[in-house]
C-alpha positions, 0 to 999 in steps of 0.5 A, spaced: 331 374 143 332 367 147 334 368 154 338 363 158 333 359 162 334 352 166 333 346 161 328 341 163 324 345 168 318 341 170 312 344 174 308 339 178 301 343 177 302 341 170 302 334 172 296 335 177 291 338 172 292 332 167 288 327 171 282 332 171 278 327 166 278 323 160 276 326 153 272 322 147 278 324 142 283 320 146 287 326 148 286 324 155 282 330 158 275 333 158 275 340 155 275 343 161 281 339 164 284 341 157 283 348 158 286 348 165 292 344 162 293 349 157 293 355 162 297 352 167 303 349 162 303 356 158 303 360 164 309 357 167 312 357 161 311 364 160 313 366 167 320 362 166 321 366 159 319 373 161 322 372 168 329 376 166 325 382 164 322 383 171 328 387 173 327 394 173 332 396 168 330 391 163 323 393 164 324 400 163 328 399 157 322 395 154 317 400 156 321 406 153 322 401 146 314 401 146 313 408 147 310 407 154 306 402 159 299 401 159 295 403 166 289 402 170 283 399 166 286 401 159 289 394 160 283 389 160 280 393 154 286 393 150 287 386 151 280 384 150 280 388 143 286 384 141 283 378 143 277 379 139 282 381 133 285 375 133 279 371 133 276 375 127 282 374 123 284 367 125 277 365 124 278 360 119 284 357 123 281 357 129 275 353 126 279 348 123 283 347 129 290 349 126 290 355 131 287 356 138 286 363 142 285 363 149 284 368 155 289 367 160 289 370 167 292 377 169 289 379 162 294 375 158 292 371 151 295 365 148 295 364 141 297 357 140 299 353 133 300 345 133 307 342 130 303 338 125 300 344 121 306 349 122 312 345 121 314 338 117 316 332 121 322 333 125 323 340 122 324 347 125 322 350 118 315 353 118 312 350 112 310 355 107 303 353 107 303 356 114 306 363 112 299 366 111 297 364 118 303 367 121 302 374 117 295 374 120 298 373 127 304 378 126 299 384 123 295 383 130 301 383 134 304 389 131 297 393 131 297 392 139 305 394 140 304 395 148 305 387 149 311 383 150 311 376 147 313 369 150 314 364 145 315 357 147 316 350 143 313 344 146 314 336 144 310 330 146 314 324 149 316 320 143 324 320 143 329 322 147 329 328 152 335 331 149 333 331 142 326 334 144 329 339 148 333 341 142 327 341 137 323 345 141 328 350 142 329 351 134 322 351 133 320 357 138 326 360 135 323 360 128 317 363 130 321 368 134 325 370 127 318 370 123 315 375 128 321 379 128 322 379 120 315 381 120 316 388 124 315 386 131 320 389 135 325 384 138 325 387 145 318 385 145 319 377 144 323 372 148 323 365 146 325 358 149 324 351 148 321 346 154 321 339 150 316 334 153 316 337 160 309 341 159 304 337 156 297 339 155 294 332 154 296 325 155 302 322 151 299 315 152 294 317 145 296 319 138 291 325 139 294 327 146 301 327 143 299 331 137 296 336 142 303 336 145 307 338 139 306 345 139 308 352 139 305 357 144 305 365 144 303 368 150 302 375 149 302 380 156 300 387 157 306 391 158 305 395 165 308 400 169 307 395 175 
């Protein structure tokens, strides 16, 4: 489910974290700086996507669809167990750099994939070789049903902003559809594309551009508050 949102919305904080240091891999960021950039960029994207669900009616319907909200200390434990399951089933992908799993603030999780491994060049079709990874993600997401997912597509700065925006939207929608066909409730998923506006590394190097070409899934607990 892809809500309407302002296209090309940039977040100044994302730019700020990009000056935190230079990495030896050419990405333009130290590991600490890259982690900060990931958290800032993905958090901003998820907030833009999920914002429409903050209305009481929308959130109430979502809580009803998943059979009730998480409360109290159960939230942190639920999300931590989910993170551990992701890291267990995706261990090979994480080790090879195909997938990253990160904690985010407010008991949220990030499951991120690179565009190079998930998609053909300039294509919005998920590569068949990536289906098994998507199936692993879907299995965990279905196990932990009291969450909502914000799927965001991103590109590097190569090419026009308009083209990159459309490509990022189509890739996010492809991941959204795959999750839905794998049994994830459509009400739990929202998707959007952000083109080149939310980099997590410098676009001045090939390694940095590779990191920026990605689709992120931010997983958030469904709570009553």
